[in-house]
N, C-alpha and C positions, 0 to 999 in steps of 0.2 A: 219478422225479425230475424237477423242473424245470432247463432251461440259464436261467444267471443273461442279461438282460437285454445289447448289449453297451457297453460307452464312450461312449461322446460326446465331444469337445470344445465343451465351453460355454464364452459367454463376459462366465460372473462373471467381475472381477476379483480377483487374490487378493494379500487383506488377512491383515498382521504384525504384533504387541503386543511392541509394546516400553513396557515399566513402568520409566521413571523418575523415576518417580515420592520413593525416597528412595537418593538418586543425591547427591552434594554437585550443586551447583550451578555450583560451578567442572570436574567431570569432566561435567558434558552434553554436552556440541559434539564431548567424545571420542568418551563412546561413541554418538551416532546419528551421526556419518560416521564409524564401524564397522562402525556395523550394515546404516549405508545401502553398501557397500560389501563387504559378502557377502552382499544378497539379490540375488534378480531385476533389470533394469532394469520386468517386466512387475509385479514386486509394490511397494504400496502397507504404504507402510510407520503401523502411527497407534505415536504419542509417547504415552504419558501422562507431565501432568508437571504440581506443583503450584503451586497461582494464589499464588503469596506474591510479595512485592518485593524477594526475591534475583532468585527468576526474570528476571524482567519483562526486566532491562540482559540473561538468558542469550537470548531465547524472540527478545531486536529484533535482535542475535547472531548466533544463528539461522535466523530472517528474510534475512539478507543475505546470511548464510556459502553458506545453497539454493539465490539466489538465483542469483551466484555460480559455482559449479559444471552450473544446469545441470537441479536439481529446481523443481516447485511446490509449492505447498504451503497448506495453511491453516490456519484454529484454531478449537476454539470451546472455550465454560466448561460442565464439567460437575457436576454440583450436590450436588458432595465438595471444594468446592472447588480443580479444582483444571483441568489445559486440557488438550484432545485435540487436538494436531498432526497434517496428517494430509498422507504428502511420496512427493511420486514424482518418476522423474525426465519431465521435461518433452518428448522424443519419446511416450514413452507413455501424455501426458497427452490424450484418446482421440482419437490419431491429430490430432492436430492440435488439436485443435477441442476449446473449453469446455464445456461444462453443458447451456450452454446450444443446440450447434449448432456458434458462430460461428465462423468463426476466432481462434484464440488468435493475438501477435504478442507477443514482450520487452517491458520497461516503454520498455529502450531505446534500442528502434527508434522513426524519422516513424513516420506512422500519415497517410496519404498521404488525403483525402477527397475522393469527383469529385464534392457533392454540393452540395458549398460551392465558388463563383464566385469565381477570385479580383479582387480586385480593380481599381478601374476609378482610371486615370492620369489623373494632374488633363491637363486641359487644359493647353499652353504656357503661353498667355497669365493663365493666374493664378497665385496660389499661394499659400501657408496661408498664415491665418490668421493673424496678429502676437499677441505676449501684452498681453492688456486690458495699458494703462497701469495704475500703484499707482495709489489712492481719495484726495487729498486729504486733513490733517488736516480736524476737527473740535469747532467749541470746543461744553464740554460747558456748559447752561448754568447759573447760580451753584446753580438750582433741587435739581439733580442729586443724589444721592445720591451722597456722595464726591471733592464737587464739591471740585475742589484740592491734591486727595489728593498720591498719593503721583509720580502723572505732571502736576501743573500742573494741571490742569485741561483740558488737550485731550489728546483719544481720536487714536491715529489707527494707518485701519485698512489690516490686516494683508492683501492683494494676498492 
């Protein structure tokens, strides 16, 4: 009899499915966060939901609540009239890097760009241009349509 090969650790992600397609909309968020509390930080949770108007506001609230609690998520539509929400902890998002390999930063943090130079200051003797003066009123010719109508024949140009 031949011995089994040794077990090696894999770099493959662990994914669990949570089917909420038949859950009432008012219970979806509590069940989603209950499941997230029960799984480890390295687990990706695939949540299946219905793609109907009642669930649209639930999903919008879920995205905000997930982001506020330190999770990243994305969603996609399924052909059967559903949505698939993929959720995982932010710290486990490929070591702080997105799928593209670039470093990810929270949306609320301002990003400093090194490749964009600062705007040049104006010389002390120059002032910014003042707003153009309003255009004068123009008298409409008598042959123009609606001449002498509600505006009394005078057309005022707005700046």
